[in-house]
N, C-alpha and C positions, 0 to 999 in steps of 0.2 A: 405728336399725339398729346392731347390734353392730359395734364398731369393727373387731374382728379380721375379721369377715365382710366389711367394706368393703374392707380391705386385701387380702384374698384375691380379691375382685372386681377390683379395680383390677389386680393382678399377673395374673390371667387375661386380661384385656383387653389388657394390655400384651404379653404372649406371643402372642396372637392378632394384634395389629397388627404386631409383628415378623414373624410368618408371612406375613401378608398382603402386606407389602412384599416379601418374598421371591418370593411367588407371582406378584406383579404385575411382576416383574423390575425392581424399583426398589430392591433392597436392594444397597447398595455394598460393594465389597470393601475399600475405603480410606476413611479419615475425610478430610473436607477439611483443608486445612492450617491451622494454628493461627490464622492471621490471620482466617480465616472466622468463627471462635468470638468474636471481639472485636467482631462488629458490635453496634450498638446498635438496629438496626432490628427490628421485630417478625418473629420466626421467622426471624431473620438472613436475611430475603428479599433482601437486596442482596449476600450473599455465599454462599449456597448454596441448592439446591434445597428445596422443602418436604419432599419425601420424606427428603432427607438430613438436615433439621432434625429430622425425626420420629426417625430412626434413631440421630443422633449427639448429640441434644440432649434431645428429650422422652423417649425410652425410658430412657436411663441416669439422667436426673434424677428422673423420677418412680419408677424402679425402686429407686434409692437411697433415696428417701422412703419407699416402701413397706417396704423391708428394715429401715431403721431406726425404722420406726413414726412418722415425722415428721408435722408437719401437712401435709395435702394441700390442694390449692386448693380454693376452694369454688364456683368456676365455671370450667368449661374448655369452650371453644368452637372446636373444630379444624374441623369440617365446611365452613364457608364458604371457609376457606383452602384446603382440599383442592379444593373445587369450582372455584376460581379458577386452580389451578395443576396439576392432574392430570385430564386428560380421563375422563370416566365411560365405561366399557367393559366388556365381559364379563371382560376381564382385570384390571380395577380394582375390579370389584364387591365383592369381599371386602375390599379396602382401605376402601371407602367404609362398608361394613357395620361394620367394626372401629372406624373413627373415630366413627361414629355411636353405637355402643354405648359406647364411652369417654365421649364427650360426655355421654350420658344419665346416667352415674354421677355426674357432677359438677354436674348442674342443680340449682339451689336452688329 
């Protein structure tokens, strides 16, 4: 696959994820405090909610990687964490779809 096309696909999925968080009512107005970002637990699960991690860690980090055309992860699996932390409902269906589509881009 063309690398430029891949970066464009990733950016599109990130934009969809941000919109899905907003639509599900899970988009936070304020970032967690600085100490929350110092967590060493996967997904900062001990200091912030998974939707907060998506919004304040994943989206900015992957967005910057796309912007600078840095090497992207080879495998990304977020759906299981979403399933464990955010109940599936009609309100979160778009979020589930956005995460599944993002995961599928990074399957090796």
